PDB file of the backbone (N, CA, C, O) and the ligand in Angstrom, with CONECT records:
HET     ZN  A 101       1
ATOM      1  N   MET A   1      59.891 134.156  12.051  1.00  0.00           N
ATOM      2  CA  MET A   1      59.026 132.995  12.231  1.00  0.00           C
ATOM      3  C   MET A   1      59.761 131.694  11.920  1.00  0.00           C
ATOM      4  O   MET A   1      59.727 130.750  12.710  1.00  0.00           O
ATOM      5  N   ILE A   2      60.427 131.652  10.763  1.00  0.00           N
ATOM      6  CA  ILE A   2      61.108 130.416  10.356  1.00  0.00           C
ATOM      7  C   ILE A   2      62.306 130.133  11.264  1.00  0.00           C
ATOM      8  O   ILE A   2      62.657 128.975  11.488  1.00  0.00           O
ATOM      9  N   ILE A   3      62.938 131.200  11.791  1.00  0.00           N
ATOM     10  CA  ILE A   3      64.074 131.012  12.703  1.00  0.00           C
ATOM     11  C   ILE A   3      63.609 130.358  14.004  1.00  0.00           C
ATOM     12  O   ILE A   3      64.288 129.486  14.546  1.00  0.00           O
ATOM     13  N   GLU A   4      62.454 130.781  14.496  1.00  0.00           N
ATOM     14  CA  GLU A   4      61.909 130.165  15.717  1.00  0.00           C
ATOM     15  C   GLU A   4      61.628 128.682  15.511  1.00  0.00           C
ATOM     16  O   GLU A   4      61.895 127.864  16.392  1.00  0.00           O
ATOM     17  N   GLU A   5      61.093 128.341  14.352  1.00  0.00           N
ATOM     18  CA  GLU A   5      60.820 126.933  14.058  1.00  0.00           C
ATOM     19  C   GLU A   5      62.110 126.124  13.969  1.00  0.00           C
ATOM     20  O   GLU A   5      62.173 124.989  14.442  1.00  0.00           O
ATOM     21  N   LEU A   6      63.139 126.716  13.360  1.00  0.00           N
ATOM     22  CA  LEU A   6      64.436 126.034  13.260  1.00  0.00           C
ATOM     23  C   LEU A   6      65.038 125.808  14.648  1.00  0.00           C
ATOM     24  O   LEU A   6      65.626 124.759  14.909  1.00  0.00           O
ATOM     25  N   ILE A   7      64.891 126.793  15.537  1.00  0.00           N
ATOM     26  CA  ILE A   7      65.423 126.653  16.894  1.00  0.00           C
ATOM     27  C   ILE A   7      64.698 125.523  17.626  1.00  0.00           C
ATOM     28  O   ILE A   7      65.325 124.722  18.319  1.00  0.00           O
ATOM     29  N   ILE A   8      63.380 125.464  17.467  1.00  0.00           N
ATOM     30  CA  ILE A   8      62.608 124.393  18.113  1.00  0.00           C
ATOM     31  C   ILE A   8      63.043 123.024  17.596  1.00  0.00           C
ATOM     32  O   ILE A   8      63.227 122.091  18.377  1.00  0.00           O
ATOM     33  N   VAL A   9      63.209 122.904  16.266  1.00  0.00           N
ATOM     34  CA  VAL A   9      63.656 121.632  15.677  1.00  0.00           C
ATOM     35  C   VAL A   9      65.048 121.273  16.196  1.00  0.00           C
ATOM     36  O   VAL A   9      65.317 120.111  16.497  1.00  0.00           O
ATOM     37  N   TRP A  10      65.940 122.277  16.303  1.00  0.00           N
ATOM     38  CA  TRP A  10      67.297 122.004  16.775  1.00  0.00           C
ATOM     39  C   TRP A  10      67.290 121.560  18.231  1.00  0.00           C
ATOM     40  O   TRP A  10      68.026 120.645  18.602  1.00  0.00           O
ATOM     41  N   VAL A  11      66.468 122.196  19.057  1.00  0.00           N
ATOM     42  CA  VAL A  11      66.390 121.816  20.477  1.00  0.00           C
ATOM     43  C   VAL A  11      65.884 120.382  20.612  1.00  0.00           C
ATOM     44  O   VAL A  11      66.407 119.615  21.421  1.00  0.00           O
ATOM     45  N   ILE A  12      64.878 120.015  19.832  1.00  0.00           N
ATOM     46  CA  ILE A  12      64.364 118.641  19.880  1.00  0.00           C
ATOM     47  C   ILE A  12      65.443 117.660  19.414  1.00  0.00           C
ATOM     48  O   ILE A  12      65.630 116.606  20.022  1.00  0.00           O
ATOM     49  N   ALA A  13      66.154 118.007  18.331  1.00  0.00           N
ATOM     50  CA  ALA A  13      67.217 117.124  17.820  1.00  0.00           C
ATOM     51  C   ALA A  13      68.335 116.975  18.847  1.00  0.00           C
ATOM     52  O   ALA A  13      68.868 115.881  19.030  1.00  0.00           O
ATOM     53  N   ALA A  14      68.694 118.073  19.518  1.00  0.00           N
ATOM     54  CA  ALA A  14      69.756 118.022  20.525  1.00  0.00           C
ATOM     55  C   ALA A  14      69.340 117.146  21.695  1.00  0.00           C
ATOM     56  O   ALA A  14      70.162 116.423  22.257  1.00  0.00           O
ATOM     57  N   PHE A  15      68.063 117.208  22.063  1.00  0.00           N
ATOM     58  CA  PHE A  15      67.569 116.362  23.160  1.00  0.00           C
ATOM     59  C   PHE A  15      67.606 114.892  22.760  1.00  0.00           C
ATOM     60  O   PHE A  15      67.994 114.040  23.559  1.00  0.00           O
ATOM     61  N   LEU A  16      67.204 114.589  21.524  1.00  0.00           N
ATOM     62  CA  LEU A  16      67.259 113.201  21.049  1.00  0.00           C
ATOM     63  C   LEU A  16      68.710 112.720  21.000  1.00  0.00           C
ATOM     64  O   LEU A  16      69.003 111.567  21.316  1.00  0.00           O
ATOM     65  N   GLY A  17      69.617 113.626  20.598  1.00  0.00           N
ATOM     66  CA  GLY A  17      71.042 113.289  20.595  1.00  0.00           C
ATOM     67  C   GLY A  17      71.549 112.972  21.990  1.00  0.00           C
ATOM     68  O   GLY A  17      72.427 112.128  22.169  1.00  0.00           O
ATOM     69  N   LEU A  18      70.982 113.664  22.982  1.00  0.00           N
ATOM     70  CA  LEU A  18      71.362 113.426  24.377  1.00  0.00           C
ATOM     71  C   LEU A  18      71.018 111.998  24.806  1.00  0.00           C
ATOM     72  O   LEU A  18      71.755 111.386  25.579  1.00  0.00           O
ATOM     73  N   ILE A  19      69.908 111.474  24.306  1.00  0.00           N
ATOM     74  CA  ILE A  19      69.516 110.101  24.634  1.00  0.00           C
ATOM     75  C   ILE A  19      70.589 109.122  24.142  1.00  0.00           C
ATOM     76  O   ILE A  19      71.011 108.233  24.881  1.00  0.00           O
ATOM     77  N   THR A  20      71.025 109.294  22.889  1.00  0.00           N
ATOM     78  CA  THR A  20      72.074 108.396  22.374  1.00  0.00           C
ATOM     79  C   THR A  20      73.386 108.600  23.125  1.00  0.00           C
ATOM     80  O   THR A  20      74.126 107.643  23.352  1.00  0.00           O
ATOM     81  N   ALA A  21      73.682 109.860  23.515  1.00  0.00           N
ATOM     82  CA  ALA A  21      74.931 110.134  24.247  1.00  0.00           C
ATOM     83  C   ALA A  21      74.942 109.438  25.598  1.00  0.00           C
ATOM     84  O   ALA A  21      75.973 108.908  26.011  1.00  0.00           O
ATOM     85  N   VAL A  22      73.805 109.433  26.295  1.00  0.00           N
ATOM     86  CA  VAL A  22      73.735 108.795  27.614  1.00  0.00           C
ATOM     87  C   VAL A  22      73.915 107.281  27.480  1.00  0.00           C
ATOM     88  O   VAL A  22      74.637 106.665  28.264  1.00  0.00           O
ATOM     89  N   ILE A  23      73.255 106.687  26.483  1.00  0.00           N
ATOM     90  CA  ILE A  23      73.396 105.241  26.274  1.00  0.00           C
ATOM     91  C   ILE A  23      74.836 104.907  25.897  1.00  0.00           C
ATOM     92  O   ILE A  23      75.396 103.923  26.381  1.00  0.00           O
ATOM     93  N   ALA A  24      75.444 105.741  25.019  1.00  0.00           N
ATOM     94  CA  ALA A  24      76.838 105.515  24.606  1.00  0.00           C
ATOM     95  C   ALA A  24      77.782 105.598  25.801  1.00  0.00           C
ATOM     96  O   ALA A  24      78.709 104.797  25.920  1.00  0.00           O
ATOM     97  N   ASP A  25      77.547 106.562  26.679  1.00  0.00           N
ATOM     98  CA  ASP A  25      78.396 106.728  27.856  1.00  0.00           C
ATOM     99  C   ASP A  25      78.316 105.501  28.756  1.00  0.00           C
ATOM    100  O   ASP A  25      79.332 105.062  29.294  1.00  0.00           O
ATOM    101  N   LYS A  26      77.123 104.946  28.924  1.00  0.00           N
ATOM    102  CA  LYS A  26      76.964 103.755  29.763  1.00  0.00           C
ATOM    103  C   LYS A  26      77.656 102.554  29.159  1.00  0.00           C
ATOM    104  O   LYS A  26      78.006 101.618  29.878  1.00  0.00           O
ATOM    105  N   LYS A  27      77.863 102.558  27.836  1.00  0.00           N
ATOM    106  CA  LYS A  27      78.538 101.452  27.173  1.00  0.00           C
ATOM    107  C   LYS A  27      80.028 101.729  26.986  1.00  0.00           C
ATOM    108  O   LYS A  27      80.716 100.982  26.290  1.00  0.00           O
ATOM    109  N   GLY A  28      80.529 102.801  27.606  1.00  0.00           N
ATOM    110  CA  GLY A  28      81.956 103.112  27.549  1.00  0.00           C
ATOM    111  C   GLY A  28      82.393 103.711  26.226  1.00  0.00           C
ATOM    112  O   GLY A  28      83.579 103.684  25.896  1.00  0.00           O
ATOM    113  N   ARG A  29      81.444 104.255  25.456  1.00  0.00           N
ATOM    114  CA  ARG A  29      81.776 104.851  24.165  1.00  0.00           C
ATOM    115  C   ARG A  29      81.785 106.372  24.286  1.00  0.00           C
ATOM    116  O   ARG A  29      81.295 106.930  25.268  1.00  0.00           O
ATOM    117  N   ASN A  30      82.354 107.041  23.265  1.00  0.00           N
ATOM    118  CA  ASN A  30      82.516 108.494  23.290  1.00  0.00           C
ATOM    119  C   ASN A  30      81.151 109.179  23.203  1.00  0.00           C
ATOM    120  O   ASN A  30      80.490 109.121  22.166  1.00  0.00           O
ATOM    121  N   SER A  31      80.730 109.831  24.295  1.00  0.00           N
ATOM    122  CA  SER A  31      79.383 110.415  24.341  1.00  0.00           C
ATOM    123  C   SER A  31      79.260 111.657  23.464  1.00  0.00           C
ATOM    124  O   SER A  31      78.172 111.949  22.968  1.00  0.00           O
ATOM    125  N   VAL A  32      80.368 112.406  23.260  1.00  0.00           N
ATOM    126  CA  VAL A  32      80.301 113.622  22.428  1.00  0.00           C
ATOM    127  C   VAL A  32      80.032 113.247  20.967  1.00  0.00           C
ATOM    128  O   VAL A  32      79.169 113.827  20.307  1.00  0.00           O
ATOM    129  N   ILE A  33      80.792 112.263  20.483  1.00  0.00           N
ATOM    130  CA  ILE A  33      80.596 111.812  19.098  1.00  0.00           C
ATOM    131  C   ILE A  33      79.184 111.273  18.913  1.00  0.00           C
ATOM    132  O   ILE A  33      78.520 111.560  17.917  1.00  0.00           O
ATOM    133  N   TRP A  34      78.734 110.480  19.896  1.00  0.00           N
ATOM    134  CA  TRP A  34      77.386 109.911  19.790  1.00  0.00           C
ATOM    135  C   TRP A  34      76.323 110.971  19.949  1.00  0.00           C
ATOM    136  O   TRP A  34      75.232 110.803  19.404  1.00  0.00           O
ATOM    137  N   TRP A  35      76.576 112.061  20.668  1.00  0.00           N
ATOM    138  CA  TRP A  35      75.615 113.161  20.750  1.00  0.00           C
ATOM    139  C   TRP A  35      75.454 113.811  19.367  1.00  0.00           C
ATOM    140  O   TRP A  35      74.336 114.057  18.915  1.00  0.00           O
ATOM    141  N   PHE A  36      76.599 114.088  18.698  1.00  0.00           N
ATOM    142  CA  PHE A  36      76.527 114.679  17.354  1.00  0.00           C
ATOM    143  C   PHE A  36      75.786 113.736  16.401  1.00  0.00           C
ATOM    144  O   PHE A  36      74.910 114.162  15.648  1.00  0.00           O
ATOM    145  N   PHE A  37      76.146 112.462  16.443  1.00  0.00           N
ATOM    146  CA  PHE A  37      75.521 111.464  15.574  1.00  0.00           C
ATOM    147  C   PHE A  37      74.022 111.375  15.852  1.00  0.00           C
ATOM    148  O   PHE A  37      73.217 111.347  14.921  1.00  0.00           O
ATOM    149  N   GLY A  38      73.645 111.332  17.133  1.00  0.00           N
ATOM    150  CA  GLY A  38      72.237 111.239  17.500  1.00  0.00           C
ATOM    151  C   GLY A  38      71.454 112.489  17.149  1.00  0.00           C
ATOM    152  O   GLY A  38      70.276 112.411  16.804  1.00  0.00           O
ATOM    153  N   THR A  39      72.111 113.658  17.238  1.00  0.00           N
ATOM    154  CA  THR A  39      71.444 114.917  16.879  1.00  0.00           C
ATOM    155  C   THR A  39      71.196 114.987  15.373  1.00  0.00           C
ATOM    156  O   THR A  39      70.133 115.418  14.927  1.00  0.00           O
ATOM    157  N   ALA A  40      72.190 114.558  14.598  1.00  0.00           N
ATOM    158  CA  ALA A  40      72.076 114.641  13.137  1.00  0.00           C
ATOM    159  C   ALA A  40      71.192 113.534  12.566  1.00  0.00           C
ATOM    160  O   ALA A  40      70.390 113.784  11.666  1.00  0.00           O
ATOM    161  N   LEU A  41      71.333 112.307  13.086  1.00  0.00           N
ATOM    162  CA  LEU A  41      70.650 111.144  12.492  1.00  0.00           C
ATOM    163  C   LEU A  41      70.112 110.237  13.594  1.00  0.00           C
ATOM    164  O   LEU A  41      70.521 109.081  13.714  1.00  0.00           O
ATOM    165  N   PHE A  42      69.199 110.766  14.393  1.00  0.00           N
ATOM    166  CA  PHE A  42      68.702 110.005  15.547  1.00  0.00           C
ATOM    167  C   PHE A  42      68.114 108.655  15.136  1.00  0.00           C
ATOM    168  O   PHE A  42      68.311 107.654  15.825  1.00  0.00           O
ATOM    169  N   ILE A  43      67.404 108.630  14.028  1.00  0.00           N
ATOM    170  CA  ILE A  43      66.696 107.423  13.597  1.00  0.00           C
ATOM    171  C   ILE A  43      67.684 106.286  13.274  1.00  0.00           C
ATOM    172  O   ILE A  43      67.322 105.112  13.338  1.00  0.00           O
ATOM    173  N   VAL A  44      68.928 106.640  12.928  1.00  0.00           N
ATOM    174  CA  VAL A  44      69.974 105.638  12.651  1.00  0.00           C
ATOM    175  C   VAL A  44      70.803 105.387  13.912  1.00  0.00           C
ATOM    176  O   VAL A  44      71.143 104.246  14.223  1.00  0.00           O
ATOM    177  N   ALA A  45      71.125 106.465  14.632  1.00  0.00           N
ATOM    178  CA  ALA A  45      72.045 106.367  15.775  1.00  0.00           C
ATOM    179  C   ALA A  45      71.451 105.557  16.926  1.00  0.00           C
ATOM    180  O   ALA A  45      72.165 104.779  17.559  1.00  0.00           O
ATOM    181  N   LEU A  46      70.161 105.728  17.208  1.00  0.00           N
ATOM    182  CA  LEU A  46      69.572 105.044  18.369  1.00  0.00           C
ATOM    183  C   LEU A  46      69.593 103.515  18.218  1.00  0.00           C
ATOM    184  O   LEU A  46      70.074 102.833  19.122  1.00  0.00           O
ATOM    185  N   PRO A  47      69.089 102.954  17.112  1.00  0.00           N
ATOM    186  CA  PRO A  47      69.168 101.488  16.990  1.00  0.00           C
ATOM    187  C   PRO A  47      70.604 100.984  16.996  1.00  0.00           C
ATOM    188  O   PRO A  47      70.892  99.912  17.527  1.00  0.00           O
ATOM    189  N   LEU A  48      71.517 101.777  16.392  1.00  0.00           N
ATOM    190  CA  LEU A  48      72.920 101.352  16.316  1.00  0.00           C
ATOM    191  C   LEU A  48      73.554 101.278  17.708  1.00  0.00           C
ATOM    192  O   LEU A  48      74.219 100.292  18.025  1.00  0.00           O
ATOM    193  N   ILE A  49      73.362 102.298  18.538  1.00  0.00           N
ATOM    194  CA  ILE A  49      73.972 102.277  19.871  1.00  0.00           C
ATOM    195  C   ILE A  49      73.316 101.226  20.754  1.00  0.00           C
ATOM    196  O   ILE A  49      73.950 100.703  21.670  1.00  0.00           O
ATOM    197  N   LEU A  50      72.038 100.907  20.483  1.00  0.00           N
ATOM    198  CA  LEU A  50      71.366  99.889  21.287  1.00  0.00           C
ATOM    199  C   LEU A  50      71.894  98.491  20.989  1.00  0.00           C
ATOM    200  O   LEU A  50      71.942  97.649  21.885  1.00  0.00           O
ATOM    201  N   ILE A  51      72.294  98.229  19.738  1.00  0.00           N
ATOM    202  CA  ILE A  51      72.771  96.880  19.397  1.00  0.00           C
ATOM    203  C   ILE A  51      74.271  96.713  19.633  1.00  0.00           C
ATOM    204  O   ILE A  51      74.761  95.587  19.719  1.00  0.00           O
ATOM    205  N   LEU A  52      75.013  97.836  19.740  1.00  0.00           N
ATOM    206  CA  LEU A  52      76.457  97.729  19.964  1.00  0.00           C
ATOM    207  C   LEU A  52      76.744  97.231  21.376  1.00  0.00           C
ATOM    208  O   LEU A  52      76.104  97.663  22.334  1.00  0.00           O
ATOM    209  N   ASP A  53      77.703  96.327  21.501  1.00  0.00           N
ATOM    210  CA  ASP A  53      78.126  95.826  22.805  1.00  0.00           C
ATOM    211  C   ASP A  53      78.925  96.908  23.534  1.00  0.00           C
ATOM    212  O   ASP A  53      79.565  97.739  22.891  1.00  0.00           O
ATOM    213  N   PRO A  54      78.892  96.904  24.868  1.00  0.00           N
ATOM    214  CA  PRO A  54      79.760  97.825  25.618  1.00  0.00           C
ATOM    215  C   PRO A  54      81.234  97.505  25.352  1.00  0.00           C
ATOM    216  O   PRO A  54      81.590  96.359  25.076  1.00  0.00           O
ATOM    217  N   ILE A  55      82.082  98.529  25.440  1.00  0.00           N
ATOM    218  CA  ILE A  55      83.519  98.333  25.272  1.00  0.00           C
ATOM    219  C   ILE A  55      84.049  97.671  26.535  1.00  0.00           C
ATOM    220  O   ILE A  55      83.810  98.145  27.645  1.00  0.00           O
ATOM    221  N   GLU A  56      84.776  96.563  26.352  1.00  0.00           N
ATOM    222  CA  GLU A  56      85.267  95.794  27.493  1.00  0.00           C
ATOM    223  C   GLU A  56      86.270  96.609  28.300  1.00  0.00           C
ATOM    224  O   GLU A  56      87.132  97.283  27.737  1.00  0.00           O
ATOM    225  N   GLY A  57      86.151  96.540  29.623  1.00  0.00           N
ATOM    226  CA  GLY A  57      87.082  97.241  30.509  1.00  0.00           C
ATOM    227  C   GLY A  57      86.771  98.706  30.687  1.00  0.00           C
ATOM    228  O   GLY A  57      87.562  99.433  31.288  1.00  0.00           O
ATOM    229  N   SER A  58      85.617  99.170  30.169  1.00  0.00           N
ATOM    230  CA  SER A  58      85.234 100.577  30.346  1.00  0.00           C
ATOM    231  C   SER A  58      83.739 100.646  30.602  1.00  0.00           C
ATOM    232  O   SER A  58      83.039  99.635  30.549  1.00  0.00           O
ATOM    233  N   GLY A  59      83.263 101.836  30.876  1.00  0.00           N
ATOM    234  CA  GLY A  59      81.831 102.011  31.085  1.00  0.00           C
ATOM    235  C   GLY A  59      81.355 101.370  32.369  1.00  0.00           C
ATOM    236  O   GLY A  59      82.119 101.251  33.326  1.00  0.00           O
ATOM    237  N   HIS A  60      80.099 100.956  32.399  1.00  0.00           N
ATOM    238  CA  HIS A  60      79.483 100.456  33.608  1.00  0.00           C
ATOM    239  C   HIS A  60      79.246  98.955  33.558  1.00  0.00           C
ATOM    240  O   HIS A  60      78.575  98.408  34.433  1.00  0.00           O
ATOM    241  N   LYS A  61      79.789  98.278  32.543  1.00  0.00           N
ATOM    242  CA  LYS A  61      79.546  96.842  32.392  1.00  0.00           C
ATOM    243  C   LYS A  61      80.862  96.086  32.284  1.00  0.00           C
ATOM    244  O   LYS A  61      81.863  96.630  31.818  1.00  0.00           O
ATOM    245  N   LYS A  62      80.857  94.838  32.714  1.00  0.00           N
ATOM    246  CA  LYS A  62      81.979  93.930  32.474  1.00  0.00           C
ATOM    247  C   LYS A  62      81.393  92.591  32.060  1.00  0.00           C
ATOM    248  O   LYS A  62      80.241  92.283  32.365  1.00  0.00           O
ATOM    249  N   ARG A  63      82.203  91.794  31.360  1.00  0.00           N
ATOM    250  CA  ARG A  63      81.725  90.513  30.874  1.00  0.00           C
ATOM    251  C   ARG A  63      82.133  89.413  31.856  1.00  0.00           C
ATOM    252  O   ARG A  63      83.286  89.344  32.282  1.00  0.00           O
ATOM    253  N   CYS A  64      81.180  88.562  32.206  1.00  0.00           N
ATOM    254  CA  CYS A  64      81.448  87.459  33.125  1.00  0.00           C
ATOM    255  C   CYS A  64      82.384  86.457  32.448  1.00  0.00           C
ATOM    256  O   CYS A  64      82.114  86.026  31.327  1.00  0.00           O
ATOM    257  N   PRO A  65      83.495  86.078  33.119  1.00  0.00           N
ATOM    258  CA  PRO A  65      84.433  85.132  32.501  1.00  0.00           C
ATOM    259  C   PRO A  65      83.871  83.716  32.385  1.00  0.00           C
ATOM    260  O   PRO A  65      84.395  82.908  31.618  1.00  0.00           O
ATOM    261  N   LYS A  66      82.817  83.405  33.131  1.00  0.00           N
ATOM    262  CA  LYS A  66      82.269  82.049  33.110  1.00  0.00           C
ATOM    263  C   LYS A  66      81.164  81.890  32.066  1.00  0.00           C
ATOM    264  O   LYS A  66      81.199  80.952  31.269  1.00  0.00           O
ATOM    265  N   CYS A  67      80.170  82.809  32.062  1.00  0.00           N
ATOM    266  CA  CYS A  67      79.028  82.656  31.154  1.00  0.00           C
ATOM    267  C   CYS A  67      79.023  83.680  30.023  1.00  0.00           C
ATOM    268  O   CYS A  67      78.191  83.590  29.120  1.00  0.00           O
ATOM    269  N   ALA A  68      79.945  84.661  30.054  1.00  0.00           N
ATOM    270  CA  ALA A  68      80.122  85.673  29.005  1.00  0.00           C
ATOM    271  C   ALA A  68      78.947  86.644  28.883  1.00  0.00           C
ATOM    272  O   ALA A  68      78.807  87.306  27.855  1.00  0.00           O
ATOM    273  N   GLU A  69      78.101  86.744  29.913  1.00  0.00           N
ATOM    274  CA  GLU A  69      77.034  87.753  29.908  1.00  0.00           C
ATOM    275  C   GLU A  69      77.586  89.069  30.454  1.00  0.00           C
ATOM    276  O   GLU A  69      78.545  89.071  31.226  1.00  0.00           O
ATOM    277  N   TRP A  70      76.966  90.212  30.043  1.00  0.00           N
ATOM    278  CA  TRP A  70      77.363  91.528  30.553  1.00  0.00           C
ATOM    279  C   TRP A  70      76.680  91.776  31.886  1.00  0.00           C
ATOM    280  O   TRP A  70      75.464  91.627  32.006  1.00  0.00           O
ATOM    281  N   ILE A  71      77.466  92.156  32.889  1.00  0.00           N
ATOM    282  CA  ILE A  71      76.900  92.473  34.201  1.00  0.00           C
ATOM    283  C   ILE A  71      77.492  93.790  34.690  1.00  0.00           C
ATOM    284  O   ILE A  71      78.433  94.314  34.094  1.00  0.00           O
ATOM    285  N   GLY A  72      76.942  94.317  35.768  1.00  0.00           N
ATOM    286  CA  GLY A  72      77.393  95.599  36.309  1.00  0.00           C
ATOM    287  C   GLY A  72      78.861  95.575  36.682  1.00  0.00           C
ATOM    288  O   GLY A  72      79.375  94.561  37.155  1.00  0.00           O
ATOM    289  N   ARG A  73      79.540  96.702  36.466  1.00  0.00           N
ATOM    290  CA  ARG A  73      80.979  96.825  36.722  1.00  0.00           C
ATOM    291  C   ARG A  73      81.310  96.552  38.196  1.00  0.00           C
ATOM    292  O   ARG A  73      82.357  95.978  38.493  1.00  0.00           O
ATOM    293  N   GLN A  74      80.439  96.952  39.110  1.00  0.00           N
ATOM    294  CA  GLN A  74      80.705  96.806  40.542  1.00  0.00           C
ATOM    295  C   GLN A  74      80.274  95.448  41.085  1.00  0.00           C
ATOM    296  O   GLN A  74      80.547  95.134  42.244  1.00  0.00           O
ATOM    297  N   ALA A  75      79.595  94.629  40.256  1.00  0.00           N
ATOM    298  CA  ALA A  75      79.033  93.369  40.743  1.00  0.00           C
ATOM    299  C   ALA A  75      80.140  92.429  41.218  1.00  0.00           C
ATOM    300  O   ALA A  75      81.187  92.316  40.580  1.00  0.00           O
ATOM    301  N   MET A  76      79.899  91.759  42.338  1.00  0.00           N
ATOM    302  CA  MET A  76      80.846  90.784  42.863  1.00  0.00           C
ATOM    303  C   MET A  76      80.383  89.359  42.556  1.00  0.00           C
ATOM    304  O   MET A  76      81.167  88.413  42.637  1.00  0.00           O
ATOM    305  N   VAL A  77      79.079  89.211  42.196  1.00  0.00           N
ATOM    306  CA  VAL A  77      78.522  87.908  41.852  1.00  0.00           C
ATOM    307  C   VAL A  77      77.739  88.068  40.550  1.00  0.00           C
ATOM    308  O   VAL A  77      76.944  88.999  40.419  1.00  0.00           O
ATOM    309  N   CYS A  78      77.957  87.168  39.585  1.00  0.00           N
ATOM    310  CA  CYS A  78      77.228  87.223  38.319  1.00  0.00           C
ATOM    311  C   CYS A  78      75.756  86.866  38.566  1.00  0.00           C
ATOM    312  O   CYS A  78      75.451  85.874  39.230  1.00  0.00           O
ATOM    313  N   ARG A  79      74.840  87.698  38.017  1.00  0.00           N
ATOM    314  CA  ARG A  79      73.410  87.435  38.242  1.00  0.00           C
ATOM    315  C   ARG A  79      72.879  86.322  37.345  1.00  0.00           C
ATOM    316  O   ARG A  79      71.761  85.851  37.550  1.00  0.00           O
ATOM    317  N   PHE A  80      73.665  85.892  36.351  1.00  0.00           N
ATOM    318  CA  PHE A  80      73.217  84.842  35.448  1.00  0.00           C
ATOM    319  C   PHE A  80      73.675  83.454  35.901  1.00  0.00           C
ATOM    320  O   PHE A  80      72.891  82.505  35.900  1.00  0.00           O
ATOM    321  N   CYS A  81      74.960  83.343  36.292  1.00  0.00           N
ATOM    322  CA  CYS A  81      75.492  82.021  36.615  1.00  0.00           C
ATOM    323  C   CYS A  81      76.008  81.925  38.062  1.00  0.00           C
ATOM    324  O   CYS A  81      76.510  80.879  38.472  1.00  0.00           O
ATOM    325  N   CYS A  82      75.884  83.028  38.838  1.00  0.00           N
ATOM    326  CA  CYS A  82      76.325  83.076  40.234  1.00  0.00           C
ATOM    327  C   CYS A  82      77.839  82.938  40.394  1.00  0.00           C
ATOM    328  O   CYS A  82      78.316  82.578  41.470  1.00  0.00           O
ATOM    329  N   TYR A  83      78.610  83.227  39.313  1.00  0.00           N
ATOM    330  CA  TYR A  83      80.070  83.229  39.413  1.00  0.00           C
ATOM    331  C   TYR A  83      80.483  84.319  40.402  1.00  0.00           C
ATOM    332  O   TYR A  83      80.013  85.453  40.305  1.00  0.00           O
ATOM    333  N   GLU A  84      81.361  83.981  41.353  1.00  0.00           N
ATOM    334  CA  GLU A  84      81.823  84.954  42.335  1.00  0.00           C
ATOM    335  C   GLU A  84      83.160  85.530  41.909  1.00  0.00           C
ATOM    336  O   GLU A  84      84.099  84.792  41.612  1.00  0.00           O
ATOM    337  N   TYR A  85      83.241  86.855  41.882  1.00  0.00           N
ATOM    338  CA  TYR A  85      84.468  87.533  41.476  1.00  0.00           C
ATOM    339  C   TYR A  85      85.437  87.641  42.632  1.00  0.00           C
ATOM    340  O   TYR A  85      85.056  87.974  43.755  1.00  0.00           O
ATOM    341  N   GLY A  86      86.708  87.354  42.341  1.00  0.00           N
ATOM    342  CA  GLY A  86      87.763  87.587  43.308  1.00  0.00           C
ATOM    343  C   GLY A  86      88.430  88.908  42.992  1.00  0.00           C
ATOM    344  O   GLY A  86      88.091  89.530  41.985  1.00  0.00           O
ATOM    345  N   PRO A  87      89.378  89.370  43.824  1.00  0.00           N
ATOM    346  CA  PRO A  87      90.036  90.661  43.577  1.00  0.00           C
ATOM    347  C   PRO A  87      90.861  90.679  42.290  1.00  0.00           C
ATOM    348  O   PRO A  87      91.108  91.756  41.748  1.00  0.00           O
ATOM    349  N   THR A  88      91.296  89.520  41.782  1.00  0.00           N
ATOM    350  CA  THR A  88      92.127  89.511  40.573  1.00  0.00           C
ATOM    351  C   THR A  88      91.296  89.444  39.298  1.00  0.00           C
ATOM    352  O   THR A  88      91.836  89.677  38.217  1.00  0.00           O
ATOM    353  N   ASP A  89      90.011  89.135  39.381  1.00  0.00           N
ATOM    354  CA  ASP A  89      89.183  88.992  38.182  1.00  0.00           C
ATOM    355  C   ASP A  89      89.082  90.292  37.398  1.00  0.00           C
ATOM    356  O   ASP A  89      89.159  90.278  36.169  1.00  0.00           O
ATOM    357  N   ASP A  90      88.908  91.434  38.097  1.00  0.00           N
ATOM    358  CA  ASP A  90      88.791  92.702  37.402  1.00  0.00           C
ATOM    359  C   ASP A  90      90.078  93.047  36.655  1.00  0.00           C
ATOM    360  O   ASP A  90      90.032  93.590  35.550  1.00  0.00           O
ATOM    361  N   LEU A  91      91.231  92.731  37.262  1.00  0.00           N
ATOM    362  CA  LEU A  91      92.504  93.009  36.610  1.00  0.00           C
ATOM    363  C   LEU A  91      92.641  92.190  35.340  1.00  0.00           C
ATOM    364  O   LEU A  91      93.128  92.686  34.325  1.00  0.00           O
ATOM    365  N   ARG A  92      92.209  90.929  35.394  1.00  0.00           N
ATOM    366  CA  ARG A  92      92.300  90.068  34.225  1.00  0.00           C
ATOM    367  C   ARG A  92      91.410  90.585  33.089  1.00  0.00           C
ATOM    368  O   ARG A  92      91.801  90.554  31.923  1.00  0.00           O
ATOM    369  N   ILE A  93      90.202  91.061  33.443  1.00  0.00           N
ATOM    370  CA  ILE A  93      89.274  91.555  32.420  1.00  0.00           C
ATOM    371  C   ILE A  93      89.828  92.808  31.748  1.00  0.00           C
ATOM    372  O   ILE A  93      89.765  92.938  30.525  1.00  0.00           O
ATOM    373  N   VAL A  94      90.375  93.739  32.553  1.00  0.00           N
ATOM    374  CA  VAL A  94      90.885  94.991  31.987  1.00  0.00           C
ATOM    375  C   VAL A  94      92.077  94.726  31.086  1.00  0.00           C
ATOM    376  O   VAL A  94      92.206  95.348  30.032  1.00  0.00           O
ATOM    377  N   SER A  95      92.971  93.791  31.496  1.00  0.00           N
ATOM    378  CA  SER A  95      94.195  93.601  30.718  1.00  0.00           C
ATOM    379  C   SER A  95      93.977  92.725  29.490  1.00  0.00           C
ATOM    380  O   SER A  95      94.835  92.697  28.608  1.00  0.00           O
ATOM    381  N   SER A  96      92.857  92.012  29.404  1.00  0.00           N
ATOM    382  CA  SER A  96      92.667  91.107  28.248  1.00  0.00           C
ATOM    383  C   SER A  96      92.086  91.849  27.072  1.00  0.00           C
ATOM    384  O   SER A  96      91.859  91.254  26.018  1.00  0.00           O
TER     385      SER A  96
HETATM  386 ZN    ZN A 101      78.126  84.599  34.671  1.00  0.00          ZN2+
END
């Protein structure tokens, strides 16, 4: 009986850890580490990953060189200031 309850608690914790892992992956952070962290301490890990900035040059976001807002990695025009990206802008962001 108690083993079944432990398995249910572990499955729920693993699922909650998956939420932090997915958010971490989108921010270019290590999803495996964040899965373990989210599984063990979801109540701490979730707010922490939500407030952390994405890692520059990785993940699905890049920082606009004009207004410094985070926008989609594939975006060619900034949605905040309408800055238009040229082919060299991505290289500059990755190398800086
Ligand atoms: Zn911008």
